[in-house]
C-alpha positions in Angstrom: 0.0 0.0 0.0 1.4 3.4 -1.0 2.0 6.0 1.7 0.6 9.5 1.1 3.2 12.2 1.0 2.0 14.9 3.4 2.9 18.3 2.1 4.2 20.4 5.0 2.8 20.1 8.5 -0.9 19.2 8.8 -0.9 21.6 11.7 -0.5 24.5 9.4 -2.9 25.5 6.7 -3.9 28.2 4.2 -7.4 27.8 5.4 -8.1 30.6 7.9 -9.5 29.9 11.3 -12.9 31.2 12.2 -12.7 34.9 13.0 -14.2 34.4 16.5 -12.1 31.4 17.3 -15.1 29.1 17.2 -15.2 25.7 15.5 -16.7 25.7 12.0 -20.1 24.1 11.5 -19.5 20.8 9.8 -21.2 19.3 6.7 -22.3 16.0 8.2 -22.2 12.8 6.2 -24.3 9.9 7.4 -23.6 6.6 5.7 -26.8 4.5 6.3 -26.1 1.0 5.0 -25.7 -2.5 6.2 -28.4 -5.0 7.2 -27.6 -5.3 10.9 -27.6 -9.1 10.7 -26.6 -9.6 14.4 -30.0 -8.0 15.3 -32.0 -10.5 13.2 -35.0 -11.1 13.2 -35.7 -7.5 14.2 -33.3 -6.0 11.6 -34.0 -7.1 8.0 -32.7 -6.1 4.6 -35.9 -4.2 3.9 -35.9 -2.5 7.3 -32.3 -2.5 8.7 -31.4 -1.4 12.2 -30.7 2.2 11.4 -34.4 2.6 10.6 -35.6 1.0 13.9 -36.2 2.5 17.3 -34.0 0.0 19.3 -33.8 2.0 22.5 -37.4 2.9 23.2 -36.6 6.6 22.7 -39.5 7.2 20.2 -37.1 7.7 17.3 -35.0 5.5 15.0 -31.2 5.3 15.4 -30.9 7.3 12.2 -33.2 10.0 13.5 -31.3 10.1 16.8 -28.0 10.5 14.8 -29.4 13.5 12.9 -30.8 15.1 16.0 -27.5 14.6 17.8 -25.6 16.3 15.0 -28.1 19.1 14.4 -26.4 21.7 16.7 -23.1 21.2 15.0 -24.0 21.1 11.3 -24.2 23.5 8.4 -25.8 20.7 6.2 -26.6 17.0 6.6 -26.2 14.5 3.8 -27.3 10.9 4.1 -26.0 8.2 1.8 -28.2 5.1 1.6 -29.3 2.3 -0.7 -31.9 2.8 -3.4 -34.2 0.3 -1.5 -34.1 2.5 1.6 -34.2 6.0 0.2 -38.0 6.4 0.5 -38.0 5.2 4.2 -35.1 7.6 4.9 -36.9 10.5 3.3 -40.0 9.7 5.4 -38.1 9.6 8.6 -36.1 12.8 7.9 -38.6 15.3 6.4 -36.4 18.2 7.5 -33.4 17.1 5.3 -33.6 18.5 1.8 -34.3 15.7 -0.7 -31.2 16.8 -2.7 -29.1 15.8 0.4 -30.3 12.2 0.3 -27.9 10.4 -2.0 -29.0 6.9 -3.2 -26.2 4.5 -4.0 -27.3 1.9 -6.6 -25.4 -1.0 -4.8 -23.2 -1.3 -1.7 -19.6 -0.4 -2.4 -18.4 -0.1 1.2 -17.8 3.1 3.2 -15.1 4.8 1.1 -17.3 5.1 -2.0 -20.3 6.3 0.0 -18.3 8.9 2.1 -16.2 9.9 -0.9 -19.2 10.5 -3.1 -20.9 12.7 -0.4 -17.6 14.6 0.3 -17.3 15.3 -3.5 -20.9 16.4 -3.8 -20.4 18.7 -0.8 -17.2 20.0 -2.3 -19.0 20.9 -5.5 -21.8 22.6 -3.6 -19.9 24.4 -0.8 -16.2 24.4 -1.8 -13.3 22.1 -1.1 -12.5 23.9 2.2 -15.8 22.8 3.7 -15.3 20.7 6.8 -17.1 17.3 6.4 -17.6 14.8 9.2 -18.8 11.2 8.7 -20.9 9.5 11.4 -22.6 6.1 11.3 -26.4 6.1 11.2 -26.8 3.3 13.7 -24.8 4.1 16.8 -25.9 5.6 20.1 -24.3 8.3 22.3 -25.4 8.9 25.9 -23.4 12.1 26.6 -24.3 14.5 23.8 -22.3 17.3 25.4 -19.1 15.3 25.3 -19.9 14.2 21.8 -20.4 17.9 20.7 -17.2 19.0 22.3 -15.2 16.2 20.6 -16.7 17.1 17.2 -15.9 20.8 17.6 -12.3 20.0 18.5 -12.1 17.7 15.5 -13.4 20.5 13.2 -10.7 22.8 14.5 -8.1 20.2 13.7 -9.6 19.6 10.3 -9.4 23.3 9.5 -5.6 22.9 9.9 -5.4 20.1 7.4 -5.7 17.0 9.6 -7.8 14.0 9.0 -9.4 13.5 12.4 -11.0 10.5 14.1 -12.8 10.5 17.4 -11.3 7.9 19.7 -13.8 6.3 22.1 -12.6 5.8 25.7 -12.6 2.0 26.1 -14.7 0.5 28.9 -12.8 -2.8 28.7 -10.5 -4.9 26.5 -13.1 -5.6 23.8 -12.1 -7.8 20.9 -15.1 -6.4 18.9 -13.6 -3.1 17.9 -10.5 -1.7 16.2 -8.1 0.4 18.2 -6.4 3.8 17.7 -2.9 4.4 19.0 -2.6 8.0 20.1 0.7 9.8 20.3 1.9 13.3 21.1 -0.5 16.4 21.4 -1.2 18.3 18.2 -1.0 21.7 19.9 -3.8 23.1 17.8 -5.6 26.1 19.4 -9.2 25.2 20.3 -8.4 21.4 20.3 -6.7 20.8 23.6 -7.3 17.0 23.5 -6.0 16.5 20.0 -3.3 13.9 19.6 -1.4 12.5 16.6 -2.4 9.0 15.5 0.5 6.6 15.4 -1.5 3.8 13.9 -4.7 1.7 13.7 -5.1 -1.9 14.7 -7.9 -4.3 13.6 -9.8 -6.2 16.2 -7.1 -7.7 18.5 -7.3 -10.7 20.7 -8.2 -10.2 24.4 -4.6 -10.2 25.7 -3.5 -7.7 23.2 -6.5 -5.5 23.9 -5.8 -5.6 27.6 -2.1 -4.7 27.0 -3.2 -1.7 24.8 -5.5 -0.4 27.5 -2.8 -0.7 30.2 -0.7 1.9 28.3 -3.5 4.6 28.4 -2.7 5.4 24.7 -5.3 3.4 22.9 -9.0 4.2 22.1 -11.7 2.3 20.3 -12.2 3.2 16.6 -15.8 4.1 16.1 -15.3 5.1 12.4 -16.0 8.8 12.9 -13.9 10.9 10.6 -13.7 14.7 10.1 -11.6 16.6 7.5 -11.8 19.3 4.9 -13.5 17.9 1.9 -10.6 18.7 -0.3 -8.1 17.1 2.0 -10.1 13.9 2.1 -10.5 13.8 -1.6 -6.8 14.6 -2.2 -5.8 11.8 0.1 -8.2 9.5 -1.8 -6.7 10.5 -5.1 -3.2 9.7 -3.8 -4.2 6.3 -2.3 -6.9 5.1 -4.7 -6.8 7.2 -7.8 -9.4 5.2 -9.8 -11.9 5.4 -6.9 -11.3 9.1 -6.5 -11.7 9.8 -10.2 -15.0 7.8 -10.1 -16.6 9.6 -7.2 -15.4 13.0 -8.5 -17.0 12.2 -11.9 -20.3 11.2 -10.3 -20.3 14.2 -8.1 -19.6 16.6 -11.0 -22.8 15.2 -12.7 -24.9 14.9 -9.5 -26.8 18.1 -9.8 -27.1 17.9 -13.6 -29.4 16.0 -16.0 -26.4 13.6 -16.6 -26.5 12.2 -13.1 -28.1 8.8 -13.8 -26.1 8.2 -16.9 -22.8 8.8 -15.2 -23.9 7.0 -12.0 -24.9 3.9 -14.0 -21.7 3.9 -16.0 -19.3 4.5 -13.1 -20.7 3.2 -9.8 -20.6 -0.5 -10.5 -16.8 -0.3 -11.2 -15.9 1.5 -8.0 -13.5 -0.4 -5.7 -15.1 -1.9 -2.5 -13.0 -0.6 0.4 -13.5 0.9 3.8 -12.4 4.4 4.6 -10.1 3.0 7.3 -8.1 1.0 4.8 -8.3 3.5 1.9 -7.3 6.7 3.9 -7.0 6.4 7.7 -4.3 3.7 7.9 -1.9 5.0 5.2 -2.4 8.7 6.0 -1.7 7.9 9.7 1.5 6.2 8.7 2.5 9.4 7.0 1.7 11.5 10.0 -1.5 13.1 8.7 -4.2 11.8 11.1 -5.1 13.1 14.5 -7.6 11.9 17.1 -9.7 13.5 19.8 -10.2 11.1 22.7 -13.6 11.2 24.2 -15.8 9.5 26.8 -19.4 9.9 25.6 -21.3 6.7 26.4 -20.9 5.4 22.8 -22.3 2.1 21.6 -22.5 0.6 18.1 -25.6 -1.5 19.0 -23.9 -4.4 17.3 -26.1 -7.2 18.7 -28.6 -8.2 21.3 -25.8 -8.2 23.9 -25.4 -4.5 23.4 -29.1 -4.0 23.3 -29.4 -6.0 26.6 -27.0 -3.4 28.2 -28.7 -0.4 26.7 -32.3 -1.1 27.7 -33.3 -0.6 31.4 -35.3 -3.4 33.0 -38.9 -2.5 34.0 -39.2 -1.7 37.7 -42.7 -2.9 38.2 -45.6 -4.7 36.6 -45.8 -8.3 35.2 -42.5 -7.9 33.4 -40.6 -6.4 36.3 -36.8 -7.1 36.1 -37.0 -7.6 32.3 -35.9 -5.2 29.6 -38.8 -5.0 27.0 -38.5 -3.5 23.6 -42.1 -2.7 22.8 -43.5 -3.6 19.4 -45.2 -0.2 19.4 -41.7 1.4 18.9 -41.5 -0.5 15.6 -45.0 0.4 14.5 -46.5 -2.8 15.8 -48.6 -3.9 18.7 -47.7 -3.3 22.4 -45.6 -6.2 23.8 -47.5 -8.4 26.3 -44.8 -9.8 28.6 -45.0 -11.7 31.9 -41.9 -12.8 33.7 -41.4 -15.0 36.8 -37.9 -15.5 38.2 -36.3 -14.2 35.0 -34.2 -11.1 36.0 -32.0 -9.6 33.4 -33.9 -11.0 30.5 -34.6 -9.1 27.3 -37.8 -9.4 25.3 -38.3 -7.7 21.9 -41.7 -8.4 20.4 -43.5 -7.0 17.4 -46.4 -9.5 17.3 -48.5 -8.7 20.3 -48.5 -12.3 21.4 -48.3 -13.2 25.0 -44.7 -13.9 26.0 -44.2 -15.7 29.3 -40.8 -16.2 30.9 -40.5 -18.8 33.7 -37.2 -19.1 35.5 -35.0 -18.1 32.6 -32.8 -15.3 33.9 -30.8 -13.4 31.3 -32.5 -15.0 28.3 -33.0 -13.0 25.1 -36.3 -13.5 23.3 -37.0 -11.9 19.9 -40.6 -12.5 18.6 -41.5 -11.4 15.1 -44.4 -12.5 12.9 -42.3 -15.0 10.9 -39.3 -15.8 13.1 -38.6 -16.4 16.8 -35.1 -16.1 18.2 -34.2 -17.4 21.7 -30.6 -16.9 22.8 -28.4 -15.3 25.5 -26.2 -12.2 25.5 -23.2 -14.4 25.5 -24.2 -16.0 22.2 -25.6 -12.9 20.6 -22.7 -12.4 18.2 -23.5 -15.8 16.7 -26.8 -14.5 15.3 -24.9 -13.5 12.1 -24.2 -17.2 11.5 -27.9 -17.9 11.5 -28.5 -15.3 8.9 -25.7 -16.7 6.8 -27.2 -20.1 6.9 -30.6 -18.8 6.0 -29.0 -17.1 3.0 -27.2 -20.3 2.0 -30.5 -22.2 2.2 -32.3 -19.7 -0.1 -34.6 -18.5 2.7 -34.6 -15.0 1.3 -38.1 -14.3 2.7 -36.6 -14.3 6.2 -33.7 -12.0 5.4 
């Protein structure tokens, strides 16, 4: 893999700071893709997890993401699949329809983020600060999140590619890790540190050793940069992919959009932004991180959902966390539990669900599929989905 040549010090830039010293408003990019297979049978291809209310908050994960970003943004652009564009538009009526970009097929995160960054660059200039944030994560401390994003925007103004590093709550093997180095010394970003490297999901011993140093954070895939900086790095690392998204973006607001999209999109390289830009640019000294403790979760399975939902304090389901079917547009869950503390029930059918002496169990009841598991086996749900696909049971996917 080639290493990007960083021209000068990323800590210096021709882009002027805000006159009042404040952080610039960012142009948010929200990639809304993936099927959320570890949350099957709640999450399906036609209605993936980012469109669901999985926390009982009265809004979907996507809506929660947009709401969380609203105080920080100049614009919000959502990139999603053609199959989900109508549902996304219904859930986000305040987002201009021109800011909902439909990708014809999944090409991984770099194509989606690169296209959005290129469209924003055409509309608002290459100095516009863009920030990419997943559509299906949760954040408990919005103030800490906002502070981290503002610091990231100040670093981005000065030419850095910035990632927000999540304070680890334990030596998880489910996440990648960011190795933080010396401070960046950028005014307005007191927590900024240079990134020495990224590590894919390590084993438990390695993760524990990382955390013992105090210099590692979880990688949540949040990236902030000037649009032009991001696109220039992409051109240096993946020139064909960069040329493709730039060509599509140049035609996006013209009558030629569909023709160029049809001709170009299928040939774009499938690659994640971590591999295309973050890793090689960090090796060249061009990536910074803002460490933050914000109560972040990627809601990656029923184990995470089990920890996010508070158990009911009284009533027939006391001691059990219940994800009400009404939150998904279905009937109210009818749950009774005896000697089953710490259980989780997610029901969209309205059927009577009775738990007798099964503490910690996870029950997911939908009209066409029933899942019974435990938080410890929750990550294995993806294997169930893989087997259904291999068996041709597409009606259940």
